[in-house]
C-alpha positions in Angstrom: -60.2 51.1 115.4 -58.5 48.3 113.5 -59.7 49.8 110.3 -58.1 53.2 110.9 -54.8 51.7 111.8 -54.7 49.7 108.6 -55.4 52.9 106.6 -52.7 54.9 108.3 -50.3 52.0 107.8 -51.1 51.8 104.0 -50.6 55.6 103.6 -47.3 55.4 105.4 -46.2 52.6 103.1 -47.1 54.6 100.0 -45.3 57.7 101.3 -42.2 55.6 102.0 -42.4 54.2 98.5 -42.6 57.6 96.9 -40.0 59.3 99.0 -37.0 58.1 97.1 -38.7 59.1 93.8 -39.6 62.6 95.0 -36.1 63.3 96.0 -34.5 62.1 92.7 -34.1 64.2 89.6 -34.0 61.1 87.5 -37.8 61.0 87.2 -37.9 63.2 84.1 -40.4 63.0 81.4 -39.9 64.3 77.8 -42.8 65.5 75.7 -42.6 66.7 72.1 -45.9 68.2 71.1 -46.4 70.1 67.9 -47.7 73.6 67.7 -51.5 73.7 68.4 -51.5 70.4 70.2 -52.7 69.9 73.8 -49.8 69.0 76.1 -50.4 67.2 79.4 -47.4 67.4 81.8 -47.7 64.7 84.5 -46.7 65.4 88.1 -47.5 62.8 90.9 -47.8 59.4 89.3 -47.4 57.1 92.3 -50.6 55.7 93.8 -53.9 57.4 93.6 -53.5 60.0 96.3 -54.6 63.5 95.2 -52.1 66.2 95.9 -53.3 69.1 98.1 -51.4 71.8 96.2 -49.3 71.5 93.1 -46.9 74.2 91.9 -45.4 74.3 88.3 -42.2 76.2 87.6 -40.5 76.8 84.3 -36.9 77.5 84.1 -36.8 78.5 87.8 -39.9 80.7 87.6 -43.4 79.8 88.9 -45.9 79.7 86.1 -49.0 78.3 87.8 -50.3 76.8 91.1 -53.4 74.7 91.7 -54.8 71.6 93.3 -57.6 70.2 95.4 -57.2 72.9 98.1 -56.5 75.7 95.8 -59.0 78.6 96.5 -58.7 80.0 93.0 -59.3 77.5 90.2 -57.9 78.4 86.8 -60.2 80.4 84.5 -61.7 78.5 81.6 -60.0 80.6 79.0 -56.5 80.3 80.4 -54.2 78.1 78.3 -52.4 76.6 81.3 -54.3 74.8 84.0 -53.6 72.4 86.9 -55.7 69.3 87.0 -56.9 67.7 90.2 -54.1 65.1 90.1 -51.5 67.9 89.7 -50.9 67.5 86.0 -50.3 70.7 83.9 -52.6 71.1 80.9 -51.4 73.3 78.1 -53.8 74.0 75.3 -52.7 75.2 71.9 -48.9 74.7 72.4 -46.7 77.2 70.8 -43.0 77.2 70.2 -42.4 79.4 73.2 -43.8 76.8 75.5 -40.8 74.5 75.2 -38.5 74.3 78.2 -37.9 72.4 81.5 -40.9 72.2 83.8 -40.6 71.4 87.6 -43.6 70.1 89.5 -43.9 70.3 93.3 -46.9 68.5 94.8 -47.8 68.6 98.5 -49.5 65.3 99.5 -51.5 64.8 102.7 -49.2 64.7 105.7 -47.1 67.6 104.2 -45.2 65.2 102.0 -43.7 66.9 99.0 -43.3 65.1 95.7 -41.1 66.5 92.8 -41.2 65.7 89.1 -39.4 67.1 86.1 -40.9 67.4 82.6 -38.9 68.4 79.5 -41.2 70.0 77.0 -39.9 70.4 73.4 -42.3 71.8 70.9 -41.5 70.4 67.5 -42.9 70.8 64.0 -42.1 69.2 60.7 -40.3 68.4 58.6 -43.0 69.6 56.2 -43.2 71.3 52.8 -40.2 69.3 51.7 -39.5 69.9 48.0 -36.7 69.1 45.6 -35.6 70.7 42.3 -33.1 69.7 39.6 -32.0 72.3 37.0 -31.5 72.4 34.2 -33.6 69.4 33.5 -36.5 68.3 31.4 -39.5 66.5 32.9 -41.1 63.6 31.1 -44.7 62.7 31.3 -44.2 60.4 34.2 -42.3 63.0 36.2 -38.8 61.6 35.4 -36.2 64.3 34.9 -33.7 64.2 32.1 -30.4 66.0 31.6 -27.7 65.9 28.9 -24.3 64.5 29.3 -21.6 67.1 30.0 -24.0 69.7 31.5 -23.8 71.2 35.0 -26.7 70.2 37.2 -27.8 71.7 40.5 -29.8 69.7 43.1 -31.8 71.8 45.6 -33.8 70.6 48.7 -35.8 72.7 51.1 -38.3 72.3 53.9 -39.6 73.7 57.2 -39.1 72.2 60.6 -38.9 73.2 64.3 -36.4 73.0 65.6 -34.0 73.2 62.6 -34.0 70.1 60.4 -31.2 68.0 59.0 -31.1 67.8 55.2 -29.2 65.1 53.3 -28.9 64.3 49.6 -28.4 60.6 48.9 -27.9 58.8 45.6 -28.8 55.3 44.4 -27.5 54.2 41.0 -26.1 51.2 39.1 -22.8 51.5 40.9 -23.8 52.6 44.4 -26.8 52.3 46.8 -27.9 55.1 49.2 -24.7 57.0 49.0 -24.7 60.2 50.9 -23.7 63.2 48.8 -24.1 66.2 51.1 -25.8 67.2 54.3 -26.5 70.2 56.4 -28.7 71.6 59.2 -30.9 74.3 57.9 -33.9 75.2 55.7 -32.3 74.3 52.4 -29.4 72.2 50.9 -27.8 72.6 47.4 -25.7 70.1 45.7 -24.0 70.6 42.3 -22.5 68.2 39.7 -20.2 69.7 37.1 -19.9 67.9 33.7 -22.5 65.1 34.6 -21.8 61.7 33.1 -23.9 58.6 32.5 -22.7 57.1 35.7 -24.6 59.8 37.6 -27.9 58.4 36.3 -30.2 57.1 39.1 -32.5 58.1 42.0 -31.7 61.2 44.0 -33.3 61.4 47.5 -33.5 64.4 49.8 -34.1 63.4 53.5 -35.4 65.9 56.0 -35.0 64.8 59.6 -36.2 66.5 62.8 -33.6 65.7 65.4 -36.1 66.3 68.3 -39.1 64.4 67.2 -37.1 62.1 65.0 -39.6 62.5 62.3 -38.3 62.3 58.8 -39.5 63.0 55.3 -38.0 61.6 52.1 -38.4 63.2 48.7 -37.0 61.3 45.7 -36.7 62.0 42.0 -35.3 59.8 39.2 -32.7 61.4 36.9 -31.8 60.1 33.4 -28.6 61.3 31.8 -29.1 61.4 28.0 -25.9 60.9 26.0 -24.9 60.2 22.4 -21.7 59.2 20.8 -19.5 61.9 19.2 -18.9 59.7 16.2 -21.1 59.5 13.2 -23.2 56.4 12.4 -21.5 53.6 10.3 -23.0 53.0 6.9 -22.3 49.6 5.2 -23.7 47.6 2.4 -24.0 43.9 1.7 -24.8 42.2 -1.6 -28.1 40.3 -2.0 -28.7 37.1 -3.8 -30.1 39.1 -6.6 -27.4 41.4 -8.0 -30.0 44.1 -8.7 -30.8 44.3 -5.0 -28.5 45.4 -2.1 -28.7 45.6 1.7 -27.8 48.9 3.3 -27.2 48.9 7.0 -26.7 51.8 9.5 -25.5 51.4 13.1 -25.0 53.9 15.9 -24.3 52.2 19.2 -23.8 53.8 22.6 -26.6 56.3 22.7 -29.2 56.6 25.5 -32.1 56.5 25.0 -32.3 54.6 21.8 -31.8 56.9 18.8 -34.0 57.2 15.7 -32.3 56.1 12.5 -33.6 57.0 9.1 -32.5 55.9 5.6 -33.5 58.2 2.7 -32.6 59.9 -0.5 -30.8 63.1 0.3 -31.8 65.7 -2.3 -31.3 68.9 -0.4 -29.4 70.8 2.2 -29.2 68.9 5.4 -29.6 72.0 7.5 -32.8 73.0 5.6 -34.4 69.6 6.3 -34.8 66.4 4.5 -36.2 66.9 1.0 -35.8 63.4 -0.5 -37.7 60.2 -0.2 -37.6 58.3 3.1 -37.0 54.6 2.7 -37.1 53.5 6.3 -37.3 55.1 9.8 -37.2 53.4 13.2 -36.2 53.9 16.8 -33.3 51.6 16.9 -29.5 51.6 17.0 -29.2 49.4 13.9 -31.4 49.9 10.8 -31.3 47.8 7.6 -33.1 48.4 4.3 -33.0 46.5 1.0 -33.3 48.5 -2.2 -33.4 47.5 -5.8 -32.4 49.0 -9.1 -35.8 50.5 -9.8 -35.5 53.0 -6.9 -31.8 53.9 -7.2 -30.2 56.2 -9.7 -26.7 57.3 -10.7 -25.4 60.3 -8.8 -28.0 59.9 -6.0 -26.8 60.3 -2.4 -28.2 57.7 0.0 -28.0 59.0 3.6 -28.6 57.5 7.1 -29.3 60.2 9.7 -29.4 59.6 13.5 -31.7 61.8 15.6 -31.3 62.0 19.4 -32.5 64.4 22.1 -28.9 64.7 23.3 -27.9 66.3 20.0 -28.4 70.0 19.6 -30.5 71.2 16.6 -28.5 71.3 13.5 -25.9 68.8 14.8 -27.4 65.6 13.5 -25.0 62.7 12.9 -25.2 60.9 9.6 -23.3 58.8 7.0 -24.0 58.5 3.3 -23.1 57.0 0.0 -22.8 58.9 -3.3 -24.1 56.2 -5.6 -22.3 55.7 -9.0 -22.8 53.3 -11.8 -19.9 51.2 -13.1 -17.5 52.4 -15.8 -15.2 49.7 -17.1 -12.3 51.2 -18.9 -9.7 49.8 -21.3 -8.4 49.4 -24.9 -11.2 48.3 -27.3 -8.8 46.7 -29.8 -6.2 44.1 -29.4 -4.0 42.1 -31.8 -2.0 39.0 -31.2 0.2 36.6 -33.3 -1.0 33.0 -33.5 0.7 30.8 -31.0 1.5 33.5 -28.5 -0.1 34.7 -25.3 -2.0 38.0 -24.7 -3.5 39.7 -21.7 -6.6 41.8 -21.9 -6.9 44.5 -19.2 -10.0 46.2 -17.8 -10.1 48.8 -15.0 -13.2 49.6 -12.9 -12.7 51.8 -9.9 -15.6 54.3 -9.8 -18.7 52.3 -9.0 -20.4 52.8 -5.6 -21.3 50.2 -4.3 -18.4 48.3 -5.8 -19.4 46.4 -9.0 -18.9 42.7 -9.7 -16.6 42.6 -12.7 -16.2 39.5 -14.9 -14.7 38.7 -18.3 -17.0 37.1 -20.9 -16.6 35.9 -24.5 -18.7 36.1 -27.7 -21.8 37.8 -28.6 -23.7 35.6 -26.2 -21.4 36.8 -23.4 -20.5 33.3 -22.3 -18.8 32.9 -19.0 -15.0 32.4 -19.2 -13.9 29.5 -17.0 -10.3 29.6 -15.8 -8.1 26.7 -16.9 -5.3 25.8 -19.3 -6.7 28.3 -21.9 -7.8 31.3 -19.8 -6.2 32.8 -16.7 -8.2 35.4 -14.7 -6.5 37.7 -12.2 -7.2 40.9 -10.2 -4.9 43.6 -9.0 -7.0 46.0 -7.1 -9.4 47.7 -9.6 -7.6 46.1 -12.6 -9.1 42.9 -14.0 -7.0 40.8 -16.4 -7.8 38.0 -18.8 -4.8 36.1 -20.2 -5.3 33.9 -23.2 -2.7 31.2 -23.7 -1.4 29.8 -27.0 -3.7 31.9 -29.1 -5.3 30.3 -32.2 -7.5 31.7 -34.9 -10.5 30.4 -33.0 -9.8 32.9 -30.2 -10.4 35.8 -32.5 -13.6 37.7 -31.7 -15.2 40.0 -29.2 -14.6 39.9 -25.4 -16.6 41.7 -22.8 -15.5 43.2 -19.5 -18.8 43.2 -17.6 -19.3 45.3 -14.5 -22.6 45.1 -12.5 -23.7 46.9 -9.3 -27.2 47.5 -8.0 -27.5 50.7 -10.2 -26.6 49.3 -13.7 -24.7 46.9 -15.9 -22.0 48.3 -18.0 -19.6 46.5 -20.4 -16.4 47.2 -22.2 -16.1 45.5 -25.6 -12.6 44.4 -26.7 -12.1 42.9 -30.2 -9.2 40.5 -30.5 -7.6 40.1 -33.9 -5.4 37.0 -34.4 -2.6 37.3 -37.1 -1.0 34.2 -38.7 2.7 33.8 -39.3 2.4 34.0 -43.2 0.9 37.4 -43.0 3.9 38.6 -41.1 6.3 36.9 -43.5 5.2 39.1 -46.5 5.4 42.2 -44.4 8.9 41.3 -43.3 10.0 40.7 -47.0 8.5 44.0 -48.1 10.3 45.8 -45.4 13.6 44.1 -46.3 13.3 45.0 -50.0 12.5 48.6 -49.1 15.5 48.8 -46.9 17.7 47.3 -49.6 16.6 49.9 -52.2 17.1 52.7 -49.8 20.6 51.4 -48.9 21.6 50.9 -52.6 20.5 54.4 -53.5 22.5 55.8 -50.6 25.6 53.8 -51.8 25.2 55.0 -55.4 24.7 58.6 -54.4 27.8 58.5 -52.2 29.9 57.0 -55.0 28.8 59.6 -57.5 29.5 62.4 -55.1 33.0 61.1 -54.3 33.9 60.7 -58.1 32.2 63.9 -59.3 35.5 65.4 -60.7 36.0 62.4 -63.0 32.6 62.3 -64.6 31.8 63.8 -68.0 28.5 65.5 -68.1 26.8 64.8 -71.4 23.6 66.1 -72.9 21.6 64.0 -70.5 22.8 65.9 -67.6 23.2 69.2 -69.3 19.7 70.4 -68.4 19.8 69.7 -64.7 20.6 73.3 -63.6 18.0 75.6 -65.1 18.6 73.9 -68.5 22.1 75.4 -68.8 25.4 73.6 -69.6 29.1 74.2 -69.7 31.2 73.3 -72.8 34.6 72.0 -71.9 37.5 71.7 -74.5 40.5 69.5 -74.0 43.8 71.0 -75.4 47.2 69.5 -75.4 49.7 71.5 -73.4 52.1 71.7 -76.4 49.5 73.6 -78.5 49.5 76.5 -76.3 50.3 78.7 -79.2 47.0 78.0 -80.7 45.2 79.6 -77.8 47.7 82.1 -76.8 45.4 84.9 -77.9 42.5 83.4 -76.0 44.3 82.0 -73.0 47.0 84.3 -71.7 50.0 82.7 -70.2 51.2 83.3 -66.7 54.8 83.8 -66.0 56.7 80.6 -65.5 57.4 79.5 -62.0 60.6 78.5 -60.5 59.8 74.9 -60.1 59.8 74.3 -63.9 56.1 73.7 -64.2 53.9 75.5 -66.5 50.8 77.4 -65.4 47.7 77.4 -67.5 44.6 79.4 -67.3 41.2 77.6 -67.4 38.4 79.5 -69.0 34.8 78.4 -68.6 32.4 79.8 -71.2 28.6 79.6 -70.3 26.6 78.6 -73.3 22.8 79.3 -73.0 20.3 76.6 -73.6 18.2 76.5 -76.7 15.0 77.5 -74.7 16.6 80.7 -73.6 18.8 81.3 -76.7 16.9 84.2 -78.1 16.7 86.0 -74.8 20.3 85.5 -74.0 21.6 86.5 -77.4 20.3 90.0 -76.9 22.3 90.3 -73.8 25.4 88.2 -73.9 27.6 90.0 -71.6 26.4 88.2 -68.4 26.6 84.8 -70.0 30.0 85.4 -71.4 31.5 86.5 -68.1 34.7 84.6 -67.7 36.0 83.0 -64.6 39.7 82.7 -64.3 41.2 80.0 -62.2 44.9 79.6 -61.7 46.2 76.0 -61.3 49.5 74.3 -61.4 49.8 71.2 -63.6 52.5 69.1 -65.3 53.7 69.8 -68.7 51.2 67.5 -70.5 48.1 69.1 -68.9 44.5 68.7 -70.0 42.9 72.1 -69.9 39.2 72.6 -69.7 
């Protein structure tokens, strides 16, 4: 009797403890099985009392009933079944099974217990994949793009319910920065004119908001870039003048470029046809060359190769090598005791030549001092010799040397003494004196030509012919009145006389002219006015 009372009291205590729970909707359980899983939806979870009958309803509609007193147990092949404790067992969950399930269990004593279960069928994220285009994949899976190109980032996956996709970026300047996000099966993100700052790790995160499962897919992206400028070519002299350092630099490229020094003998677009002196993956390449491998007119080129450069757009710098050519006057003359400057010009050599002045057949170095002054004005090299003496006479050399060759200009200096110039000055003075005297005499003769009697010595000057002039007193006019006709007297009282010139042939032509005398005896009549005592020719 005592034992029965204790049992009833314990059951009553349990019923009292579960009553508040059964009447409260807060006792809700959430399950998130995946398709194909077995889902067990709990009902009465207080104590170990077995419900008599349990009814499961979904969205207000009864889906199954069962329990200890149920006359029809669930068939073995049915997906849904009610267990002895009132739990709902669902085998092979499918997406259509999700929803809100309400459990009603009748306990002994007609006590009803209620429970709510939220069933959400979830799947994924799965089959998450990313792609970057256009991009080139390296052997380790890293993707590369070229600076300035447009790049598309695509992420896709499957999930139930719909997933959340997010693109994130981690680089040198930022960490886990969100770029774009959406809810759906795919997400596309695009970068126009990509720059080196966009180099880093790109991550696509697919997140299921129900199951809170997430899948991350990452890829590393490298942005290849190269400077727009050409490499810089430089040279530096070596300790041995027949050697030279050539250096080529091309900074700012990623990844490290390949530099190459070589002899360019062909068309650059058709490929390198000359000899390669050095090639290395570096941004600074030096090479030392000597005179034995260099030649005049050769083009020495440094070419930069880089994956960011399109084919046929290689960057390069070059030197057209030229031997020296010192130019100047090969002869010079100076007066003893004066100063003279010898000049030499060298402006064509590549690399630039070292130009110096030397003296004598042994080409001795000229040391600047009180005797010699050396100066440079761009490509012009000058040697000034002070207070020249006879000892300074000789050959001087303008010597130019670069790694290709040594070339010299010979200048011979002649030193004149003051005595040598004295004789020349005297000779010039005498010649000038003779010329001046002859000019004075000629001028005098010309001005006095009407008062000079031409004798036999001058009688043959004009084609060996002469004129005979006769002097006659004016009072003896009667003597020649038959020969010289008189002109009528003039009113001023002066007499007028005719002058007759008779051409007498020379002895050399006498026989010829005798046969024909009429041209030689032609008379010229000139009318003049003279005083009474007139000398008539």
